[in-house]
C-alpha positions in Angstrom: 0.0 0.1 0.0 1.4 3.3 -0.9 1.6 6.0 1.8 -0.4 8.6 -0.3 -4.0 7.0 0.6 -2.9 6.6 4.2 -1.8 10.1 4.5 -5.0 11.2 2.9 -7.2 9.4 5.2 -5.3 10.8 8.2 -5.5 14.3 6.9 -9.3 13.8 6.5 -9.6 12.5 10.1 -7.6 15.3 11.3 -9.9 17.8 9.6 -13.0 16.1 11.0 -11.6 16.3 14.4 -10.8 20.0 14.0 -14.3 20.6 12.9 -15.8 18.9 16.1 -13.5 21.4 18.1 -15.2 24.4 16.4 -18.6 23.1 17.5 -17.3 22.8 21.1 -16.0 26.3 20.9 -19.6 27.7 20.8 -20.1 26.1 24.4 -17.0 27.7 25.6 -17.8 31.2 24.3 -21.4 31.3 25.3 -21.8 34.3 27.5 -24.4 32.8 30.0 -23.3 32.3 33.6 -22.7 29.0 35.2 -23.0 27.5 38.6 -20.9 24.5 39.8 -22.8 21.8 41.6 -25.9 19.6 41.3 -29.6 20.4 42.2 -31.6 17.6 43.7 -34.2 16.8 46.3 -33.2 15.7 49.7 -35.6 14.3 52.4 -34.7 15.3 56.0 -36.0 15.6 59.6 -36.8 19.0 61.1 -36.0 17.8 64.7 -39.5 18.4 66.3 -40.5 15.3 68.2 -44.1 15.6 67.3 -43.6 16.3 63.6 -44.5 13.8 61.0 -40.8 13.4 60.1 -40.2 11.8 63.5 -42.5 9.0 62.3 -40.5 8.5 59.0 -42.4 10.8 56.6 -39.4 13.2 55.9 -39.6 16.7 54.5 -38.7 17.2 50.9 -36.1 20.1 50.4 -34.4 21.1 47.3 -30.6 21.6 47.6 -27.6 22.8 45.7 -24.6 20.3 46.4 -21.2 22.0 45.9 -17.7 20.6 46.5 -15.7 23.2 48.3 -12.1 22.5 49.6 -12.7 18.8 49.2 -15.9 18.8 51.2 -19.5 18.6 49.9 -21.6 21.5 51.1 -25.5 21.4 50.8 -27.4 24.6 50.4 -31.1 24.8 50.6 -32.7 26.5 47.5 -35.7 28.8 47.9 -38.5 27.8 45.7 -38.2 31.0 43.5 -34.6 30.3 42.6 -35.0 26.6 41.9 -35.6 26.8 38.0 -32.8 29.3 37.7 -30.3 27.3 39.6 -31.3 24.2 37.8 -30.6 25.9 34.4 -27.2 27.3 35.6 -26.0 24.0 36.9 -27.1 22.1 33.7 -25.0 24.9 31.6 -22.1 23.9 33.9 -22.4 20.3 33.3 -22.5 20.9 29.5 -19.5 23.1 29.8 -17.6 20.3 31.6 -18.7 17.5 29.1 -17.5 19.8 26.3 -14.2 20.3 28.0 -13.8 16.7 28.5 -14.6 16.0 24.9 -12.1 18.7 23.8 -9.2 16.9 25.8 -10.1 13.6 24.2 -10.1 15.2 20.8 -6.8 16.8 21.4 -5.3 13.4 22.3 -6.7 11.9 19.2 -5.5 14.7 17.1 -2.1 14.3 18.5 -2.1 10.6 17.7 -3.2 11.3 14.1 -0.5 14.0 13.7 2.1 11.5 15.0 0.8 9.0 12.4 1.0 11.6 9.7 4.6 12.4 10.5 5.5 8.6 10.4 3.8 8.2 7.2 5.5 11.4 5.6 8.8 10.8 7.0 11.5 9.9 4.2 14.2 7.6 5.2 17.6 8.4 3.7 
């Protein structure tokens, strides 16, 4: 097999990977704010001995879970901020997924570039 078709396929792959990176760039350049953490429902006791939660029917509370200095912190979310915080944390997860995808693509691009170099190298 001649090196020409192999380098052609490698160049095509490199261009495709580069194009995927351009799509991810939109996520990184978006101006909307992000909030690190997760929003979920937690059930807890209030501490009053005569309350229903003392008999096992716990109170549902929405919380924002954030890791700070290696420790998980839970913050209660007021009902009026719940929808906003959900959206902000979803944007953060999308940003982080895009970042992870970009790192993988860069590794793949480096591997293709190394293969291109090897295929184009002329031995004397």
